[in-house]
C-alpha positions in Angstrom: 0.0 0.0 0.0 1.3 3.5 -0.8 1.7 6.2 1.8 -1.4 8.1 0.6 -3.8 5.5 -0.7 -4.3 2.1 -2.2 -2.0 -0.5 -3.5 -1.1 -0.4 -7.2 -2.1 -4.0 -7.8 -1.1 -5.8 -11.0 -4.1 -6.2 -13.2 -6.1 -3.4 -11.4 -8.3 -1.5 -13.9 -7.8 2.2 -14.5 -11.2 2.9 -12.9 -10.3 1.0 -9.8 -7.0 3.0 -9.5 -8.8 6.3 -9.8 -11.7 5.4 -7.4 -9.5 3.8 -4.7 -9.0 7.1 -2.9 -12.8 7.9 -3.1 -13.6 4.5 -1.5 -11.0 4.9 1.2 -11.9 8.5 2.1 -15.6 8.0 1.9 -15.5 5.3 4.6 -13.7 7.8 6.8 -15.7 10.9 6.0 -19.2 9.7 6.0 -20.5 12.7 4.1 -19.4 15.6 1.9 -19.9 18.4 4.5 -17.2 21.1 5.0 -16.6 19.8 8.5 -16.5 16.1 7.6 -14.0 16.7 4.8 -11.8 18.7 7.1 -11.9 15.9 9.7 -10.2 13.6 7.2 -7.0 15.4 8.0 -3.8 15.4 5.8 -4.7 18.9 4.4 -2.8 20.2 1.4 -3.8 23.8 0.6 -3.4 25.5 -2.7 -4.0 29.3 -3.2 -5.9 30.2 -6.3 -5.9 33.9 -7.2 -7.4 35.7 -10.1 -4.6 38.1 -11.2 -6.5 38.8 -14.4 -8.8 41.7 -15.3 -11.9 39.5 -16.0 -14.0 37.1 -14.0 -12.3 33.7 -13.6 -14.2 30.5 -13.4 -12.7 27.9 -11.0 -14.1 24.4 -11.7 -13.5 21.8 -9.0 -13.5 18.2 -10.1 -14.4 15.4 -9.8 -17.8 16.6 -8.8 -18.1 19.6 -11.1 -18.6 22.4 -8.7 -18.1 26.0 -10.0 -16.8 29.1 -8.2 -16.3 32.5 -9.8 -13.4 34.9 -8.8 -13.4 38.6 -9.3 -10.1 40.3 -10.4 -7.8 40.3 -7.4 -9.9 37.8 -5.4 -8.4 34.5 -4.1 -9.6 31.3 -2.4 -7.8 28.3 -0.9 -8.6 24.9 -2.3 -7.6 22.3 0.2 -7.4 18.6 -0.5 -8.0 16.2 2.4 -7.6 12.5 3.1 -5.6 10.1 1.0 -4.6 10.0 -2.6 -2.2 8.2 -4.9 0.6 10.2 -6.4 -0.3 13.9 -6.1 -3.2 15.8 -4.4 -4.1 18.0 -7.4 -4.1 18.2 -11.2 -4.7 21.5 -12.8 -5.7 22.7 -16.3 -5.8 26.4 -17.3 -7.9 27.6 -20.2 -8.9 31.2 -21.1 -10.9 32.6 -18.1 -11.1 29.1 -16.4 -8.9 27.0 -14.2 -10.0 23.4 -13.5 -8.6 21.7 -10.4 -8.9 17.9 -10.1 -8.7 16.8 -6.5 -7.4 13.2 -6.6 -8.6 12.4 -3.1 -12.1 13.3 -4.2 -12.4 15.4 -1.0 -11.7 19.2 -0.9 -12.9 22.4 0.5 -12.9 25.9 -0.9 -12.4 28.6 1.7 -11.4 32.2 2.1 -8.3 33.5 3.8 -10.0 33.1 7.2 -10.9 29.4 6.6 -14.6 30.2 6.1 -16.3 28.0 3.6 -16.9 29.5 0.1 -20.1 27.9 -1.2 -20.4 26.4 -4.6 -21.7 28.6 -7.4 -19.9 31.5 -5.6 -20.6 34.6 -7.7 -21.9 32.6 -10.7 -23.1 34.9 -13.4 -26.8 34.7 -14.1 -27.7 32.5 -17.0 -24.7 30.2 -16.4 -25.4 26.5 -15.8 -29.2 27.1 -15.3 -28.9 29.9 -12.7 
């Protein structure tokens, strides 16, 4: 077994490798609340700041939650629990950054560790709002 997750077993399918952290962490967390995720421990924070001049979409995967950052605004995405390899993967596209949390469990908070809710500052008309 690796330090942060499941064994890399011979013959293990790609899906089993990807979902192993979800299965392990879900048993420990019990739910997806801000507090339950924090209780998993092993926090790895990453600052995300919009240094641009336009609204920046932050897309948090694997659950597809969106957050919208004004110019100069920042949030902290924190991965919790166990993962294999690395806690985050990121993709930057024009006006959007996607963060894949490999543990499946993360929080988004402000500088004072207050929860930032999903759909934060979502423009009207986006994704059915």
